[in-house]
N, C-alpha and C positions, 0 to 999 in steps of 0.2 A: 370566369371569376365565380359565377354562380355554382359551377360544378365543384370548384375548389372549396367553396364555403359549405356545400352539401357534404363533401368528403370529410371535412373537419368536424361537422356536426354529427354525422352518422358513424364515422369510424374512429375519430380521435376521442370523442366523449366516452364511449364504453370503455376503452382502454384506460383512460384517465380515471374513471370511477373505480375500475378494478385495481389499478395501481394505488389509488388513495385508500381503498379498503385494505389491501395488503400492507401498506405502510402503517395505517392506523392499527391494524391487528398486531404487527410486530412491535410497535411502540407500546401498545397496551399490554402485551404479554410480558415484555422484558423491562418495562419502566420501573425505576428511573435509570436503568443501565447498571451493569455489573462493574465493580471497581476493584481491580487488583492493587497491589502496592504502588505501582507506577501511577495509576489513576488517582489514588488517594493522595499521593505526594503532589500530583498536579493540582488538585483542589486546594491543598494547603498552600502551595506557592501562590495560586491565584488570590486566595483570601488574604495572605499576608504581604502581597506586593513583592515577593521574592522572585529571583530568577536563578534557576539551577542550570549549570552548564551542560548537563547530560539530558536535559529536557528541551525540546524545540521551543524557542521563545515565543513564536507566533501562536502556538497552541495555548501557552499560559496566558498570553495577551487576549486571545479570543475568549478563553474561559473567564478571564477577569471582567471582560465587557458583558458577559452573559450572567455574571453572579447575581445581579439584582433580581433576575427571574427565579433563581433557586440557589441560595447560598449554602445549601447543605448537601448537594450532590452535583453530578454532571449531567442532570436531566436535559437542560437546554441544548447542550452540545450533542447529546445522545439523540434528541429529536431532530436536530438540524442535519445530522449525518444521514438519518433515515430518509428525510425529505429529499435531500440531494440524490441519494442512491435510487429511490423509486421514481423520482422525476426523470432521471436519466434513462432508466429502463423503459419508462413510458414513451419517451421520445424515440428510442430505438424501435420499440414495438410498432408504433404507428407509421414510422418511416419505412420500415422493412416489409410490413405485412398489411394487407388490405382487410382481410376477414377478421372478425372479432375473435373467433376461436383460435386462429393462429397467433393473434396478439396475446391472448390469455395464456396459451401454451408457452410462449416466449417468456412471459412474466413469471410463470411457475418454474420453468427450467432454469432461467438465469437469475431468478430472484428467490422464491421460496425454497427451492431445493439446493441453493448454492451454499457452500461453506461460508460465504460472506455474511450470512445471517447471524451465525454465532459470533463472528468478529464484530459485527455492528451492534451486537447486544452489549458490548463492553464500551466503556468510555476511554478509548485509546486513540493515539495518533494514527494508528493503522486504520481504524474505522473512519477517521476524518479523511485520510488519504483516499479510501474507497469512494466516499461520498463526493468529495471535491473533484477528484480526477475523473470519475465516471461522468459527472455533469459536464466538465470541460470537454470531454471526448464526445459526448452526446451533442453538444452545441456545434462542435466541429463537424460532426456527421451531417447535421442539417445544412451546413455550408457546402460540404462535399456533394450533397445531393441536389445542389443547385438552388437552394433557398436564400442565397445571398451571403457574401463574405462577411457581413457584419456579425453573423452568428459566431464565426471564428474569432473575430475581434473581441466579442464579448467573452470568449473563453480564456483570453490571455490572463486576466487577473487571477482566475482560478488556477491556471497552470503555474503562475508565480507563487501562489499560496501553497501549492503542493510541494514545490521546491523548498519552501521554508518549513513545511510541516515535517517532511522526511528528506533530510539531506542525501541519504543513500538512495532516494528515488530518482536521482539525476540520470542514471543509465536508462531508466524507463522513459524519462522525459525527452531524451535526445532525439529519438525518431519522431516523437509527437511534435516537438517544437519545430523540427525541420519540415514536417508536413504542414504545420501551421503556417510557416513561411511560404510554402508552396500554395496554400489556399488563399492567403491574403495578398500575395504578390503575383498571382498567376497572370494577371493582365500585363504587368510590366516585364515579366520573364518570358512571355510567349514568343517574342521574336528574337530572343537572345540565343547564343550558342549554348550547347549543353554544358560545357565546362563553366561558362559564365553563370549559369543557373546554379550549379553546385557551389560555386564560390559565394554567391549571394545567400544561399541557404546556410552555409557554414558560418557566414558573418552573422546571420540571424541567431543561430544557435550560440555562437560565442557571446553575442550581446545579451542573450537570455541568461546564460551562465554567469556573466559578469554582473547582471542585475541581481541574481540570486545571492551571489557572494557579497555584494555590496550591502544589500538590505539585511542579510543575515548578520554581517559584521556590525552594522549599525544597531541592530536589535540587541545583540550580545553586549555591545559597549554600553547601551542605555539601560538594559534591564538585568543583566546577570550580576547577582550579588554573591552567589556561591559558585566559584569557578571550578568546573570539572570537565574532564574530557571523556566522551563516550567511547572514543577509539582506544584510549589508554587501557581500559579494562579488557578489551578484546585482545590487544597486543600482549598484555601480561598473561592472559590465559594461554595464548599461543606459545609464549615463552615457557610457561609452566609445562605444557605438553612436550615441547622439545627437550626441556631439562630432564623430564622423567624418562624420555626415550633414550637419551644419551648418557644419563647418569652424571650430568654436569649442571650445576646451578647457573643458569643464564639470565635470571632476573636481576636487574641492577640492584645494588645494595641499598640505594635510597628508596627503592620501591617495595621493600619488604622489611619486616623486623629482623634485626641482626641474628636472632636465634633460629630463624627459619631454616629447616633442613629439607632434603629431598623426601624424607619420610613424612614430613608435615604436608608437603605438596601432594604426595600419593594418597594420604588420608582424606584430603578434602577435594581431590580432583575428580571431575566427572567428564566423560567424553562428550556428552550431549548438551552441556550447559556450563557457563563460566561463573555463575553466581556463587557457587560454593567455594570458589577459590578466593573470594573476598576475605574469608576468615584467615587466610595466610598472607596475602599481599598487603592487607590493610590492618593496622592496629585495631583490635577490638571489632574487626569486621566492618568498620565504618569507612567508606571511601573518603580519601583525602585529596585536596586539589594539588595539582602539579604546576610548577612554573613552566614557562615556554622552553627554557633550557632543559628541564627534566623531561618534558615531552619529546624533545628532539633526541635525548639520550635513549628513551624507551624505543622510539622508532628506529634509531641506529642499532640498538641491541637486537631488535627483531630482524632487521635486514641482515645483520651479521649472522644471526642464527639460521636464517633461510639459506644464505650462501654457504655456510659451513656444514649445515645438516639439512639439505633439501628433502631427503627421503623422510626424515622424521617429521618435518613440517607438513609436507603434503600428505603423508599418511594420516596425520592428525586431522587435517582439513577434509580428507576423503571420508574418514569416519563420521565427521559431523555432517557431511553432504549426504551420506546414506541415511542418517537420522532425519535430516531435513526433508528429503524428498520421498521418504517411504510412508508407510501407514503409521498413524499416531495412536498411542494408548492414552487413557485418561491421565495417567501419571506423568506423561511427557510434556503436556502442553497446558499453558495457562488459559487457553481458549475454552477449556472445559470448566473453568472456575465459574461458579454461579453464586455471587454474594457481593458484599461490600466490606472491604478490609478497612478498619479504623486506622487513622494516622494523626498523631499530634493532637491538636485541639479542634480537629474537624468536628462539626456538629454530628452527633450520633444519628445514623440513618440505617434503618433495617428495611429489608425488602418486605413488602406487604404479602400476606398470604394469597397465593394464587395457584390454584390447582392446574389451570391451563398452562401456566408458566412451567410448572414442574414437569408436566407431560412434554411440553415443547423442548425443554432442556434435556430431558431424557432421550427424546428422539434425535436431536442434533448431536448430543454427546455420543450416542450410538453410531451416528453417521461418521463421526470423527475417526472411529476405529476401522472403518471400511475403506476400500479402494476408492470410493466416491470422493473422499476428502484427501486422498493421497496426492501431493503436488506432482509426482511423476506422471500421473495420468493426464494432467492438464498440460504438462510440458510436452508429452508425446502428441496430444491432440494439436497443440500449436505447431509442432514440428511437421506433422502431417499436412497441416493447412498451408504451410509456406510454399511448397512446390505447386500445389493446386492453385493457389492464388497467383503465384508468379506467372503461370501459363496464361492467365487472363488479366495481366497487369495493365492492359490498355483501358480496362474498365475502372471508373472512379471508385466504385464500391470495392473492387479488388485491391486497389491501392490503399484504401482506408483500412481494410481488414489486414493487409500485410503489415502496415504500421502498427496496428493494435497488437497483432500476434508478436511482432518483434519487440514491442515495448514490454509485454509481459515476460517474454523469454529473457531479455536483458536484465530485468529486475530480479528474476529468479537466479540467473547465472551469477550475478554480483554477490549473492548470499554465500556462495561457495567459499569466498575468501574474506568476507566481512561480517558474517553473522556471528553473534556472540553465543548463540544457543540454538537448539532445534525447536523452533516455535512455529506453529501452523499460521499464526497471524502474520508472519513475515511474507506469506504468499497471497496476501489479500488482493493485490492487483492482478496476479496471474489467475486467480479464481474468477475474476471479472472478465478479463480479456479473452480467455480461451472459449467459454460458452458463447459470448457475444460474437466472436470471430466465426465460430461454427454457424451461428444463426445467420450472419451476413452471407456466408458461403451457400447455405441452404436456400436463402432467398434469391441469390444469383442463379442457382441451378433451376429453381422454379420459374424464374423469369425467362431463362433460355428455352425451357420446354413449353412454356405457356406465354408466348409473347403477346398474344391477343388481349391478355388481361392487364397489361401494363397501364398504369394510370396516366392521365393527361398531364399531371403535375410533375411527372418524371420519377416518382417514387417506385421502389420495387414492391412486388406483391408476393 
């Protein structure tokens, strides 16, 4: 016990102080957080008690609860996201490495140099996803390393929150929640047949998904005052792409002005984003709510278009995939925006003069244009990790890293068919899982070659 206390005092404290310094530095540089149109709309909804169908209700609710701290910006949510992110990295650092310099290198590599920094600089649901999900996974890692299953139990509400923050994060959550079931039910599953274990884990995953759907439906029923479908705008964009490729108007008549022609679609269509198509499929460019019957007709029209013209549909999606996973220019991604867009009667808020922020924004914006921020690099790193980790799957650390890598890959893969545009922020989770997975593997290799320095508490060094 004395040795463990000594370890936490001598090895955890330096990493914690450095993580706090990095967190305070990022918050101070980017405060109160950049706000694009989506962010400013979120602030307006929180201030007016409105609920917009295209915005996660849990994000609006959390923002509403934090409004008394700052009613003119998303600063409280911005700060909270950073605290969660850097706390999670601190947990990984001290659990994976013993020496202070290895811990700091980890914090720099997975923190300061990560594309996540520029995403966290914005008040986005994507930033909230990074903070909350990274903390949940860090707590699960403590449990996986033998510090007690209650850490995994503590992670459950954070996992539920992630499912509500980003509904399209469910592919990423599936392997994580199955592993969560493995961690928390390990004792009761130990003496059961392998098939029985899989059944139990599938039941856990099904219960988790049912909980997400139930809570989300209740939140929408309680808070949504402006009914809209986020998927509808993606489906209409896909239909517009297939229409242009085939020379046939496939967008349902109720979902566009009667005067809309293929020339109108061509004029406003972009291969890498769906936002410009609003001017065609919506009167005056303003999104309109659809009834349940109309949403079904849109989905039916898209399915019919895919069946009738699969080549045109998948060529369209392949073009977007190339934009998504390649290098990004400033003009392609909102992640490079550094400011606060006004909306409605939101209190005017300007970013304070900050030379350090300008330099930091310039540095990270420059990094966005390089291969360091290209999602394909992180996909390849994760794919390379999978067979290496699979060979050592008997190790608990390897199992955890496998789950983490698979989670990031599934989240990225789902974007190929669901993304509405090529935005770097959509890869926020992949930018976290790939570097952390690499760090776990490096720590395992170091342990294998230096077994004598393994700590008594079971942690890797």
